[in-house]
FISEKOL-635411 format. One line per field, with one value per residue (C-alpha): x, y, z; residue number from 0. Coordinates in steps of 0.05 Angstrom, whole numbers, plus 5000, padded with zeros to 4 digits. Example, Ala and Ser with C-alpha at 12.3 -4.5 7.8 and 13.67 -1.06 7.14 Angstrom:
2
east	5246  5273
north	4910  4979
up	5156  5143
pos	0  1
END
This chain:
844
east	1997  1932  1918  1879  1930  1987  1941  1935  2006  2016  1961  1986  1921  1917  1845  1814  1805  1870  1904  1864  1890  1959  1956  1917  1972  2027  2001  2001  2073  2070  2109  2156  2190  2241  2307  2329  2262  2278  2325  2384  2361  2340  2265  2263  2295  2245  2189  2225  2235  2161  2137  2095  2133  2203  2166  2140  2208  2241  2189  2213  2285  2309  2361  2347  2340  2274  2246  2265  2205  2189  2116  2131  2160  2109  2051  2088  2092  2022  2001  2047  2019  1950  1972  2004  1958  1983  1972  1910  1854  1791  1748  1767  1732  1762  1737  1749  1815  1839  1874  1826  1779  1779  1720  1698  1658  1588  1592  1565  1518  1549  1514  1510  1521  1514  1552  1522  1597  1633  1627  1577  1625  1642  1615  1666  1673  1711  1783  1770  1724  1743  1705  1704  1705  1644  1587  1522  1459  1387  1331  1264  1200  1129  1110  1052  1012  1002  1054  1020  1043  1073  1021  1054  1038  1066  1116  1173  1237  1277  1352  1404  1451  1523  1564  1641  1656  1619  1617  1667  1676  1667  1666  1687  1700  1753  1767  1701  1700  1656  1636  1699  1724  1700  1705  1769  1772  1744  1764  1735  1743  1748  1809  1874  1912  1896  1821  1827  1791  1744  1703  1734  1770  1729  1763  1736  1672  1640  1649  1578  1601  1563  1605  1582  1597  1571  1629  1588  1541  1494  1519  1511  1538  1597  1607  1579  1589  1569  1542  1515  1522  1468  1455  1491  1487  1499  1521  1502  1547  1528  1521  1591  1622  1566  1545  1478  1422  1429  1356  1380  1417  1431  1489  1507  1516  1549  1555  1484  1448  1386  1354  1377  1345  1381  1375  1399  1392  1413  1430  1441  1381  1361  1282  1244  1184  1183  1138  1174  1129  1064  1081  1134  1184  1261  1269  1311  1346  1375  1418  1405  1326  1344  1389  1339  1276  1273  1250  1278  1263  1208  1193  1212  1224  1190  1190  1204  1205  1230  1254  1298  1369  1386  1456  1463  1524  1497  1492  1430  1391  1397  1337  1336  1304  1313  1284  1293  1306  1309  1350  1324  1385  1456  1520  1477  1491  1432  1425  1383  1355  1311  1276  1287  1357  1358  1433  1465  1491  1420  1401  1451  1436  1365  1385  1427  1371  1331  1391  1398  1319  1313  1243  1245  1311  1271  1232  1276  1342  1394  1435  1487  1459  1525  1575  1569  1619  1648  1651  1587  1541  1470  1429  1376  1317  1280  1221  1168  1149  1179  1135  1114  1112  1147  1078  1066  1129  1121  1047  1075  1073  1132  1126  1186  1200  1260  1279  1331  1354  1355  1397  1362  1292  1292  1223  1229  1268  1217  1161  1202  1219  1147  1135  1185  1165  1096  1117  1165  1114  1073  1005  0955  0954  1034  1038  0988  1024  1085  1050  1023  1078  1159  1177  1243  1261  1327  1315  1375  1393  1439  1480  1545  1498  1465  1535  1567  1495  1480  1408  1402  1461  1508  1582  1578  1549  1483  1409  1406  1334  1343  1390  1354  1370  1440  1492  1549  1554  1612  1590  1515  1526  1465  1419  1443  1436  1374  1341  1373  1358  1279  1288  1311  1255  1204  1234  1219  1148  1098  1115  1049  1076  1134  1141  1197  1196  1213  1198  1172  1194  1136  1073  1044  1005  1029  1015  1033  1062  1043  1033  0970  0956  0936  0900  0826  0803  0840  0835  0845  0861  0932  0894  0859  0914  0926  0850  0853  0909  0872  0807  0858  0898  0845  0887  0947  0946  0912  0887  0874  0953  0969  0989  0993  1026  1092  1134  1196  1237  1219  1235  1296  1259  1250  1168  1170  1229  1196  1132  1157  1191  1119  1104  1043  1022  1089  1095  1134  1111  1120  1117  1122  1175  1114  1054  0980  0926  0867  0825  0840  0914  0892  0949  0997  1071  1083  1117  1165  1103  1052  1109  1118  1045  1039  1082  1025  0974  1012  1008  0939  0921  0958  0910  0849  0879  0879  0815  0781  0714  0714  0665  0724  0759  0692  0676  0740  0733  0663  0687  0754  0705  0666  0722  0749  0687  0687  0759  0741  0680  0725  0783  0733  0696  0755  0766  0699  0679  0620  0633  0593  0623  0575  0598  0670  0706  0759  0776  0800  0877  0889  0957  0929  0882  0929  0982  1058  1089  1152  1169  1235  1303  1312  1265  1313  1368  1440  1459  1531  1595  1647  1685  1623  1599  1658  1655  1582  1592  1649  1598  1550  1592  1619  1547  1531  1595  1577  1506  1530  1583  1536  1484  1543  1556  1490  1487  1553  1529  1463  1498  1544  1483  1452  1513  1522  1449  1460  1529  1483  1430  1469  1510  1443  1419  1482  1477  1453  1377  1358  1399  1361  1300  1309  1335  1267  1221  1260  1242  1168  1165  1184  1140  1171  1231  1193  1167  1104  1080  1036  1091  1118  1184  1248  1255  1303  1299  1346  1386  1454  1471  1428  1469  1425  1419  1358  1383  1402  1332  1294  1334  1320  1240  1250  1285  1244  1180  1136  1115  1039  1048  1093  1041  0994  1036  1046  0979  0953  1011  1003  0924  0940  0994  0940  0887  0939  0945  0872  0869  0878  0907  0893  0939  0933  0924  0873  0824  0841  0844  0832  0890  0901  0873  0932  0971  0923  0927  0885  0811  0780  0837  0793  0750  0675  0672  0652  0712  0689  0746  0745  0746  0811  0834  0896  0950  0965  1024  1001  0939  0971  0984  0909  0880  0818  0830  0850  0842  0896  0873  0927  0938  0954
north	4604  4592  4563  4506  4487  4490  4441  4399  4390  4365  4311  4240  4227  4272  4308  4273  4349  4367  4300  4313  4381  4359  4308  4350  4398  4354  4326  4389  4404  4457  4414  4365  4361  4327  4366  4324  4339  4420  4428  4478  4534  4605  4596  4538  4572  4627  4585  4550  4617  4631  4565  4572  4523  4566  4625  4597  4568  4637  4669  4622  4643  4581  4572  4563  4491  4451  4439  4361  4314  4302  4305  4353  4408  4397  4408  4470  4499  4480  4522  4581  4579  4590  4652  4682  4733  4720  4655  4646  4600  4639  4582  4602  4655  4687  4723  4803  4787  4754  4696  4652  4595  4596  4557  4539  4585  4561  4528  4568  4544  4508  4547  4617  4674  4746  4773  4841  4866  4841  4868  4833  4777  4808  4769  4718  4717  4670  4693  4707  4762  4830  4867  4948  4975  5018  5003  5000  5011  5032  5055  5022  5064  5050  5096  5133  5120  5047  5031  5010  4967  4993  4995  4977  5014  4966  5015  5006  5010  4944  4964  4917  4896  4919  4898  4921  4923  4982  5009  5026  4979  5021  4969  4892  4837  4797  4752  4718  4641  4604  4535  4492  4517  4510  4534  4527  4573  4645  4704  4768  4817  4773  4778  4804  4861  4929  4934  4954  5011  4983  5046  5089  5151  5216  5271  5324  5353  5358  5279  5250  5176  5136  5099  5032  4988  4922  4893  4894  4850  4821  4863  4826  4860  4832  4888  4951  4971  5042  5042  5114  5182  5159  5084  5023  4950  4908  4839  4807  4753  4685  4644  4633  4566  4559  4589  4601  4630  4703  4737  4782  4845  4898  4954  5022  5082  5148  5215  5225  5276  5297  5322  5264  5198  5140  5064  5010  4937  4873  4829  4762  4736  4664  4653  4655  4683  4745  4790  4843  4828  4839  4910  4897  4953  4954  4984  5047  5088  5155  5163  5240  5227  5179  5236  5294  5264  5195  5162  5095  5038  5060  5032  5068  5059  5072  5040  4970  4910  4843  4804  4749  4774  4777  4748  4671  4637  4567  4549  4572  4631  4695  4745  4822  4872  4944  5004  5082  5124  5192  5209  5253  5296  5314  5276  5235  5160  5111  5038  4993  4925  4867  4868  4900  4881  4843  4822  4775  4841  4865  4802  4802  4876  4851  4787  4830  4878  4816  4794  4863  4868  4846  4818  4788  4750  4714  4672  4676  4636  4651  4593  4573  4515  4502  4544  4551  4530  4597  4593  4647  4635  4597  4623  4588  4619  4576  4616  4600  4621  4583  4530  4525  4449  4390  4371  4433  4438  4367  4375  4439  4426  4453  4498  4502  4563  4576  4631  4651  4580  4614  4678  4721  4709  4769  4772  4710  4753  4805  4761  4727  4791  4808  4737  4749  4824  4798  4733  4773  4829  4834  4826  4772  4733  4729  4708  4652  4627  4629  4587  4533  4524  4519  4558  4536  4593  4591  4661  4655  4581  4603  4660  4653  4653  4723  4752  4746  4763  4694  4686  4612  4573  4566  4567  4490  4510  4481  4492  4473  4462  4402  4369  4362  4286  4293  4254  4308  4342  4378  4402  4426  4435  4485  4432  4371  4404  4433  4360  4332  4390  4374  4299  4308  4350  4303  4248  4295  4324  4337  4381  4414  4455  4468  4524  4547  4620  4635  4687  4671  4702  4686  4694  4749  4743  4699  4626  4555  4491  4438  4352  4307  4267  4198  4176  4184  4194  4261  4275  4353  4371  4399  4451  4474  4519  4553  4572  4598  4641  4663  4685  4722  4761  4767  4824  4786  4715  4673  4602  4590  4595  4540  4474  4409  4361  4321  4320  4274  4331  4368  4305  4336  4401  4412  4413  4346  4317  4346  4317  4246  4251  4260  4335  4327  4408  4417  4477  4526  4599  4637  4709  4745  4797  4835  4854  4834  4822  4811  4857  4927  4916  4900  4923  4947  4930  4896  4940  4918  4929  4886  4830  4841  4838  4772  4749  4772  4736  4668  4679  4696  4630  4591  4608  4602  4534  4516  4543  4499  4521  4468  4514  4545  4483  4443  4505  4498  4426  4433  4494  4446  4391  4438  4473  4404  4386  4445  4432  4358  4379  4424  4381  4322  4370  4395  4315  4309  4259  4258  4231  4221  4244  4222  4151  4158  4209  4158  4140  4204  4218  4287  4286  4278  4339  4386  4417  4421  4471  4469  4508  4539  4517  4531  4476  4421  4400  4412  4345  4341  4369  4313  4327  4318  4265  4219  4236  4220  4149  4132  4142  4107  4045  4055  4046  3986  3951  3964  3939  3873  3861  3869  3821  3770  3770  3761  3699  3666  3681  3642  3585  3579  3570  3520  3479  3483  3458  3401  3379  3386  3351  3288  3290  3282  3228  3186  3189  3132  3118  3124  3192  3210  3192  3232  3294  3297  3289  3349  3387  3361  3406  3466  3468  3541  3504  3472  3504  3468  3447  3392  3359  3298  3299  3336  3408  3441  3515  3563  3587  3620  3568  3504  3461  3471  3419  3405  3451  3513  3503  3507  3567  3596  3584  3614  3676  3695  3693  3756  3792  3802  3871  3895  3862  3913  3970  3950  3937  4005  4043  3998  4016  4089  4091  4053  4111  4162  4138  4162  4210  4279  4308  4357  4415  4452  4528  4585  4612  4655  4724  4786  4823  4900  4939  4979  4920  4890  4905  4960  4956  4911  4858  4810  4750  4750  4683  4690  4702  4694  4707  4691  4754  4777  4765  4783  4732  4703  4653  4620  4604  4572  4505  4479  4502  4489  4436  4460  4418  4415  4386  4341  4262  4203
up	9462  9475  9542  9515  9473  9523  9568  9506  9494  9563  9558  9537  9499  9436  9428  9359  9330  9345  9322  9252  9245  9256  9210  9156  9160  9160  9090  9060  9079  9139  9181  9147  9073  9042  9033  8972  8940  8938  8875  8890  8848  8855  8843  8887  8940  8936  8940  8997  9043  9028  9061  9120  9155  9139  9162  9225  9240  9232  9278  9333  9322  9285  9233  9158  9167  9169  9241  9258  9250  9328  9353  9402  9366  9308  9358  9385  9317  9303  9365  9348  9276  9303  9337  9274  9240  9169  9180  9222  9190  9165  9197  9268  9311  9366  9425  9445  9471  9403  9443  9487  9466  9384  9354  9284  9242  9223  9156  9101  9052  8992  8934  8971  8927  8908  8975  8986  9007  8945  8868  8818  8787  8716  8654  8623  8545  8500  8493  8417  8431  8433  8486  8497  8567  8564  8607  8568  8605  8583  8629  8630  8594  8574  8518  8535  8468  8429  8390  8324  8272  8206  8150  8081  8027  7976  7936  7994  7961  7952  7949  7913  7950  7926  7980  7994  7921  7912  7982  8037  8098  8163  8210  8210  8266  8247  8308  8306  8315  8261  8248  8249  8312  8379  8450  8488  8541  8573  8615  8643  8587  8529  8482  8517  8490  8463  8439  8359  8335  8286  8270  8209  8233  8218  8178  8210  8238  8167  8166  8171  8169  8227  8272  8289  8350  8374  8424  8488  8525  8479  8424  8351  8286  8239  8186  8164  8092  8070  8004  7998  8037  8089  8066  8095  8092  8153  8169  8226  8263  8265  8331  8353  8328  8275  8204  8224  8266  8247  8275  8330  8323  8376  8356  8365  8322  8336  8295  8276  8230  8253  8189  8148  8125  8134  8111  8141  8104  8141  8086  8115  8149  8149  8159  8101  8141  8191  8229  8193  8136  8176  8206  8260  8271  8300  8365  8370  8436  8439  8489  8495  8498  8558  8589  8580  8567  8606  8548  8532  8476  8425  8358  8296  8224  8155  8086  8120  8079  8084  8025  7999  7982  7904  7910  7907  7932  7910  7988  8040  8014  8051  8063  8080  8121  8103  8141  8140  8201  8226  8279  8332  8352  8321  8341  8387  8408  8382  8393  8349  8371  8348  8415  8483  8506  8574  8590  8639  8678  8679  8712  8763  8784  8793  8837  8878  8894  8919  8960  8993  9005  9081  9069  9002  9021  9077  9026  8962  8966  8911  8890  8838  8800  8760  8716  8642  8596  8603  8674  8684  8742  8724  8778  8813  8857  8909  8934  8985  9052  9109  9137  9211  9212  9170  9149  9123  9081  9058  9031  8978  8908  8863  8802  8759  8709  8663  8615  8557  8539  8474  8490  8429  8457  8507  8513  8565  8609  8612  8625  8682  8707  8711  8748  8798  8813  8836  8868  8912  8927  8992  8953  8987  8928  8924  9001  8987  8926  8972  9026  8984  8929  8925  8863  8831  8777  8733  8705  8651  8626  8572  8600  8553  8493  8523  8538  8468  8432  8402  8380  8386  8414  8470  8464  8449  8381  8388  8409  8487  8480  8432  8482  8547  8545  8536  8572  8566  8631  8609  8545  8564  8638  8642  8616  8652  8718  8702  8687  8749  8794  8773  8774  8852  8855  8830  8883  8935  8921  8859  8808  8788  8733  8683  8638  8595  8573  8496  8438  8372  8305  8259  8298  8335  8408  8467  8469  8497  8470  8511  8508  8494  8555  8530  8585  8573  8640  8643  8564  8552  8624  8606  8563  8620  8647  8576  8570  8634  8613  8551  8593  8647  8589  8526  8491  8500  8496  8442  8455  8383  8373  8425  8402  8436  8388  8410  8346  8332  8324  8389  8432  8465  8483  8553  8556  8522  8565  8634  8605  8605  8663  8700  8696  8659  8656  8616  8569  8528  8533  8463  8469  8404  8380  8350  8385  8394  8341  8395  8433  8461  8434  8366  8317  8367  8389  8460  8505  8570  8609  8574  8582  8653  8666  8630  8691  8730  8694  8703  8780  8775  8733  8778  8833  8791  8765  8840  8862  8917  8878  8815  8774  8731  8719  8700  8655  8618  8606  8574  8533  8513  8485  8449  8415  8397  8369  8322  8301  8286  8244  8206  8197  8168  8125  8094  8077  8048  8107  8156  8232  8288  8347  8395  8388  8368  8418  8441  8375  8349  8357  8374  8340  8274  8286  8304  8256  8265  8309  8259  8196  8214  8213  8284  8302  8275  8318  8281  8319  8359  8332  8314  8378  8421  8387  8393  8470  8467  8433  8480  8542  8503  8493  8563  8589  8540  8561  8635  8626  8587  8639  8694  8654  8642  8713  8733  8683  8711  8782  8762  8728  8786  8830  8787  8780  8856  8868  8821  8857  8923  8899  8874  8937  8976  8926  8938  9012  9055  9042  9121  9123  9059  9087  9151  9111  9070  9136  9157  9097  9098  9167  9120  9062  9046  9021  8965  8898  8910  8979  8948  8906  8939  8893  8924  8900  8943  8946  8912  8970  8971  9029  9009  9059  9122  9171  9216  9270  9217  9194  9269  9285  9221  9234  9301  9287  9221  9261  9251  9316  9313  9340  9282  9231  9262  9251  9187  9148  9166  9132  9070  9071  9075  9016  8975  8993  8975  8899  8883  8826  8851  8914  8969  8990  9050  9034  9046  9003  8946  8964  8928  8903  8912  8857  8847  8828  8777  8706  8663  8662  8607  8620  8662  8626  8622  8663  8739  8782  8855  8901  8975  9022  9037  9111  9147  9144  9207  9206  9265  9235  9170  9204  9186  9121  9082  9031  8966  8905  8853  8781  8760  8756  8793
pos	0  1  2  3  4  5  6  7  8  9  10  11  12  13  14  15  16  17  18  19  20  21  22  23  24  25  26  27  28  29  30  31  32  33  34  35  36  37  38  39  40  41  42  43  44  45  46  47  48  49  50  51  52  53  54  55  56  57  58  59  60  61  62  63  64  65  66  67  68  69  70  71  72  73  74  75  76  77  78  79  80  81  82  83  84  85  86  87  88  89  90  91  92  93  94  95  96  97  98  99  100  101  102  103  104  105  106  107  108  109  110  111  112  113  114  115  116  117  118  119  120  121  122  123  124  125  126  127  128  129  130  131  132  133  134  135  136  137  138  139  140  141  142  143  144  145  146  147  148  149  150  151  152  153  154  155  156  157  158  159  160  161  162  163  164  165  166  167  168  169  170  171  172  173  174  175  176  177  178  179  180  181  182  183  184  185  186  187  188  189  190  191  192  193  194  195  196  197  198  199  200  201  202  203  204  205  206  207  208  209  210  211  212  213  214  215  216  217  218  219  220  221  222  223  224  225  226  227  228  229  230  231  232  233  234  235  236  237  238  239  240  241  242  243  244  245  246  247  248  249  250  251  252  253  254  255  256  257  258  259  260  261  262  263  264  265  266  267  268  269  270  271  272  273  274  275  276  277  278  279  280  281  282  283  284  285  286  287  288  289  290  291  292  293  294  295  296  297  298  299  300  301  302  303  304  305  306  307  308  309  310  311  312  313  314  315  316  317  318  319  320  321  322  323  324  325  326  327  328  329  330  331  332  333  334  335  336  337  338  339  340  341  342  343  344  345  346  347  348  349  350  351  352  353  354  355  356  357  358  359  360  361  362  363  364  365  366  367  368  369  370  371  372  373  374  375  376  377  378  379  380  381  382  383  384  385  386  387  388  389  390  391  392  393  394  395  396  397  398  399  400  401  402  403  404  405  406  407  408  409  410  411  412  413  414  415  416  417  418  419  420  421  422  423  424  425  426  427  428  429  430  431  432  433  434  435  436  437  438  439  440  441  442  443  444  445  446  447  448  449  450  451  452  453  454  455  456  457  458  459  460  461  462  463  464  465  466  467  468  469  470  471  472  473  474  475  476  477  478  479  480  481  482  483  484  485  486  487  488  489  490  491  492  493  494  495  496  497  498  499  500  501  502  503  504  505  506  507  508  509  510  511  512  513  514  515  516  517  518  519  520  521  522  523  524  525  526  527  528  529  530  531  532  533  534  535  536  537  538  539  540  541  542  543  544  545  546  547  548  549  550  551  552  553  554  555  556  557  558  559  560  561  562  563  564  565  566  567  568  569  570  571  572  573  574  575  576  577  578  579  580  581  582  583  584  585  586  587  588  589  590  591  592  593  594  595  596  597  598  599  600  601  602  603  604  605  606  607  608  609  610  611  612  613  614  615  616  617  618  619  620  621  622  623  624  625  626  627  628  629  630  631  632  633  634  635  636  637  638  639  640  641  642  643  644  645  646  647  648  649  650  651  652  653  654  655  656  657  658  659  660  661  662  663  664  665  666  667  668  669  670  671  672  673  674  675  676  677  678  679  680  681  682  683  684  685  686  687  688  689  690  691  692  693  694  695  696  697  698  699  700  701  702  703  704  705  706  707  708  709  710  711  712  713  714  715  716  717  718  719  720  721  722  723  724  725  726  727  728  729  730  731  732  733  734  735  736  737  738  739  740  741  742  743  744  745  746  747  748  749  750  751  752  753  754  755  756  757  758  759  760  761  762  763  764  765  766  767  768  769  770  771  772  773  774  775  776  777  778  779  780  781  782  783  784  785  786  787  788  789  790  791  792  793  794  795  796  797  798  799  800  801  802  803  804  805  806  807  808  809  810  811  812  813  814  815  816  817  818  819  820  821  822  823  824  825  826  827  828  829  830  831  832  833  834  835  836  837  838  839  840  841  842  843
END
């Protein structure tokens, strides 16, 4: 037994901590239980005999009976329990002798994750999903030559869809939840039991039937029908628990033949417009190429055609994508994808490498924002350099970045990876950004959708980017917790920028969607950051494709909700699935490196946006006004009208000038499913009832006070005239009790305790007098607060430094405008306490 505990048993006054632990363990049944509550059965006897109390008593040599409920013996048992290795608390630490002076372990962070000593948590799947046991991994690779768009010749074959009536089904998923069902539970590995062999069985080495598979992370293929020797019709699986959103595809084929020309036709696409009509190619990955030549994903395909399906079932129309391909090897394992896949496991491996890095882990803290519907972790990264003083920490503004709210838009993950690679590097610009900002990063908002291979929805069967205003925390946890995290962040510090990374299937290049500021004093300021970004990445980013119109159907999106919460620079970044039509990259596909470089450009533009030299910002504003003037002239010319822009700037609505950003079925919200709509209605009704009850309670309290004052007034009026005169003279000495000190009529103050005699009034007057010294302390504080509400703000930082040339993009990527950077200086943490002022353009 511990000496300290032996001494404690001899004391008459119990130690508070020991007493607490004793009662705590007693509550959980370590010390006493009722014999009558334990049924006399084999099962309960087994449970009883494995009870810690039973084990403790047996270790003391006692009988099978429970220990009597006496204070002395219970404390003795408690002390003996601390000495047993198999019952020892993990919260206690012991010295080298393992028996003296136990102490409590230091509390761990509430949201600490990614222990370097434990394996990564495996993805959780809905229990309906079958998952193969193989681990799918792809290497990163950048093609040495530009991958140009496919140039349509006009004579591409349009195959007729024949279906399984004239073909042979070689792959088909049966256990796929569709519309009408909804998510119930999940587990690691998905569906229990033996995984079915869905691919056909080969009849021998001469059988050239392709073997299909997509039951892996982010895979998406519902059915494959062989309609000719080397021709297959493919049906994509819709987003789980829906009957729509077929765009993303990612599947595997085996048993290939080198010299044959294969044709694949996807038959159930839903969008009438696609980048495949203007030259986009599918992606191919050869396992043998990756193993032998270190070659990864590349654009392949010929005779590419996107057209309307000739089958009409009387419901929504379908569209087809067809292409031909020649595989590079016999008996190869190949993958096809709509875009470069980036899975949930890929993210976890990346975050684990950050957690294992002794330098990066000092300024990048990994946390769990919440758990998804399936129980997968939604990760939150906080990136900033440690501050030297509390004042320096409080002066930092925040930047919030997120990606993969739409799981099929893997473009966002590659842009996010490029951003993280740069901001976590030792570049002087990255260090400066970490000095002056707090970055809140959500690299994968919809892990469930990414895991199961959805294109747009979560396991709730709905587009999360239309539900940022939701009150259903349990149904949309990722969005609910993101919004509330940002709400708390806004209470703590100013958020300079919010940007959500997406992918776009109908337009080339990269561009931003923003919001219009109605304050004419800061007119067009929200367009400065996109314009600067277009100058920093002129061959990738198109400012003319940007749009700043807030539509009603987009009110539930992240950028609009955050904008209405007070983040005036709130954007959605759209990265194309195709490529660029600008500059040196014209008519070429984007690679992984192109998207990752955009993450660097976001950081570079953020420093330009906050440059102490206001020249760039002023130049961009002037350019924006001229561009808008030209656009207005163009609009009015189309309408056959003339307008004098010199006198009517403030009368023109920017919303009327800009075109809509919609035009896709995915732009509109599906609304809530019935079971969620009922829950939302119940919550709304409860809130209304609570407000109504609160309002009624306030009205009742007000009426009672008025009745009480009337009775009090009548009582005073019926008193003796001399008493009323004396009471009135007392009130005249305290004019604060009157509505109007000049009114000679009797108007009692509405007080919770109106029956105050003269003694109480005099005492109140003395007690509430203001100390002059306190007044001198209060006034300057209020004055300072008034001064802080002026437009713009100043942040402490050092001048923008020149980045290492080895980390810059290729030559020719920089804009023509002057980019005067201050000379680089060695970063001195001790000198960071006082910086020159850095002006960040924002709004009051």
